[in-house]
N, C-alpha and C positions, 0 to 999 in steps of 0.2 A: 093249063096253066103249067108253066115249066117249073121241073124239080128244083128246089133249093140246092145245091151242091153240097152244102155241109150238112144236108138231112138224109144222103143217100150214099149206098156203097160203105155202109160202115161195118157189117157184118160182125154185130155185137156177141153171137156165140163163139167167134174164133180169136185164138191168141195173136197178139202182136209178134211179128218177127224181130223188132226192135225191144229186146227186154233190159231193164234197168239193171239186173243182176249180171248181164253180160256187159254193158257200160262200166261198170263199178269195178268189174275183174279186171279192166284195160286200164282204168282208173289208178287203180291199185299198184299196176303194173308199172306204168309210166311215173309214178311217184314214189315206189318203191315203199307200199305201206304194206307191213306184213301184220300189223293187229287190224280186227276187224270188228270190236264191240264198240257199240254206240247205246246210250241211255234206251231203256224199253218205254220212258214216257220223253215225248220230245213236244216243243212248242215252235209254233210258227208266229212271228213277230214283224209284220210287215212295215211297220214304223222304225223299228230298230231301237225304240227307247226303253222298252224292257229289257232287251240283251245288254243296252249300256247301263243299265241299272244294276242289273245281277254280276256283271263284270266288277261293278265299282263296290256295291255292298254285300254279296253273297260270294266273291271271289271265285266267280266262274272262271274254268279255264278252257284253253284251246283243247278240242278234242281229236287227238291227232289219227285215230282212225276213220275219219271221217274222208270220204274219196270223192265227194263232189266236186265238178270243176267250178263250180258257178258261188258257192257259199261257204264259209265256215261255221262248223258248229262247235259252239262252248257249253260246258257242263258244269253243272254246280249239285250241290247236296240239299235237299230238303228234308230233314232227320234222319232216316234211314234210306231215302230213295234218291238216285241220280236222275236227274232231268236235265234234258238237252235243250238248247235253244237257237233258233238260226233267225237272224235278223234280216230285213229288207226283201223278201220274196213277195214281191208285190203282184197282184193279179192273178186271175183264175189259171194261165196256163203254166205261169212260173211255180205259184204254190202246187198243184197238181204235180209237175216236175220233181219237184223237191220230195213230195210227199210220196211218190213211188220209189224215190231212192231211199228214203228215209225206213220204210217198210222193208225194202229190200235188206238193208243193212241189220234189222234187228229193232225197230222201233215196233212196239205193242199198241200204243195208244198215243193218238196226236192231237194237238189243241192248237185252234187260232185265235188269235187276238188281234182283231183287224180296227182302224178307225174307220168311222162311219158317221154319213151325214142322216140328220133328222129330216123324216117325214111327217108322221102323224103322232107321235105320242106326245102329250101334252106336260112337260116337264121340261125343266133348263137342263141343257148338258153341262157337265158331263154325267154319263148313266152307262150302264151295260143292258146288253140284250143276249140271252141265251137264244140262238138262233135256231127254232124248230125246223123254219122251212124256209127257203130263198128261191125267188122267180130265177130263173134259167135265162138271163139276157146278156149269155156269154156264149163263147163258141165251144170251151173244152167239154162241158158236158155233155154234149152231143155226139163225144165220141166214146162216152163210155156208158150210157143210157139212151134207149129211143128218145124221140122226143117227146114232152112234157111240160106243165106250167113251171112245176116246183120241182125241187131236190129237198130231201126231208134229212133230219137227223133220226138215225137209228132208234126204232121205239124203246128198246130196253134201256138204251143209254138216257133216252129222254125221262124215262120212269124213274130212273136212279137220279136225276138231278133236277126237276122242274121244283120239286119242294126241297131241294137240299142247301138254300143259301141263307135259311133265317140268321145263321151264325156270320154270316158276313155283313161288314157294316158298310157297303156299297149300296146303291139302288140297281137292281137287275131283276129284269121277269123275262119270261119265256116271250118271244116274239117271231117276226118274219122281218126278211129284207129283200130288197131287189138288188141281185147281184150282176153287175155290168164290168164291160170289159173297155168301156169306152166312158170315162167320167167327165169329160168335155165335152159330152154329148147329151147331159142331161137335159135335156129342153124343159120348159115351163109346162108344156103338155103333156109331156111323158110323166112329170113329177106329179102332176093332178092325177092322172090316170092310177097309179100306184097309191097316192092317197086313198083316192075313193073306194079303193077295193080293199083299204084298211091294213097297206104295208108299211112298217114300223119305220124303216130305215135303209139306207143304200150303201152299199159296198162291193168289194171286188172281187171275192174268193170263194164264199162259201158256197154257193150252188155249184161248183165244180168240184170243190172237196167232197161234199156230199155224194155227187155221184161218183166219184172215184170209190169213196167208202160202200156204197151201195155195191158197184160193179166186183169190187175186189173183195168183199166183204172182211172190212178194216174199221178198227173202232176211232172215228173223228169227231172232235166237238169243236163248233165253231163259237165265236163271241164276237158281238159288235160293241164297240167301245165308242157311243154315240158322243162326239165332242165338237159338231160343227152344223152349222145348217147352210153349207154349201158357200161358204164366203159372202153369203146374201147379208149378213149383217156386220158392224163393225167388232172386233175384237173375238172374232170365229177362232175355233181350231184351238180355244185352250182346253188341257186336258187336266188342270189341277196342279199339285205338289208334284214334285219331280217327275214332270209331265205324264203324270198318270201312271206310272210304272209301278209304284209301290200300290196302288188300289186295283190295278189290273191283275198283279202278281198275286194278290189274294185272293182274287176270284178263280184263276187257274190252280193254284195250291189248294182250295178249296174244292175243284172239281177233282184234282187229284186224290183228294183223300175219300170223296165219295165213290170213286171208280177203282181204285189201285185194288181193293182185295176182291171185288168181284172179277175185275179182269187177269188176278192172280199175277199182279205186277210187283216187281221188286224194286 
């Protein structure tokens, strides 16, 4: 049987020629950016709703040190902690591209909060999943780790988080997702397969972010905000008040509380 191109010639133990530090160096030169400090804790918000919420409610300001060609980084204060947030980095490859550049710029902890479609959990959306493992049905993870069914949340981070949300008012539990890079190819047959093996929801970033985190030894935590049943019912995609941003931010800020000391984050 012919080998699948995406699984060959990867050389996982060899460094990349194209490095995010070098791209950022040239971006700073072109944009005349001399400041290089970004927050040590950053959030990826693919929908952009949380970003808009913290701009309105938490006076988030544009971080002028962020040299990415494709995104803007906003910064807001949570107590004594500065938190960065980037909206609309949708999909595995874009999320990891941005993650690489965030960590190259000084990020120490990256949190992702993505909208997700319900598969097996018997409750009515919206609710949250702490993603502890994700099916690798996208391409990006195979450039970071050898072939495998799942990418996983780091064990140490998992141990710190799984029982840490009792004080949060939101419905949240540890679970699994199916990460796809083709959302409009979620066939009934594929959905049924993942339901049968107990996968809780479907989203577009987690398996790639966790593969990147494993390969580069970085701290990444992914959440799924389960908001829909893939538009199979009328009235789908309702997140709740403030488009779910207040609830999602509560989950993210609790995560920061649980991890900032152990990771020595300012």
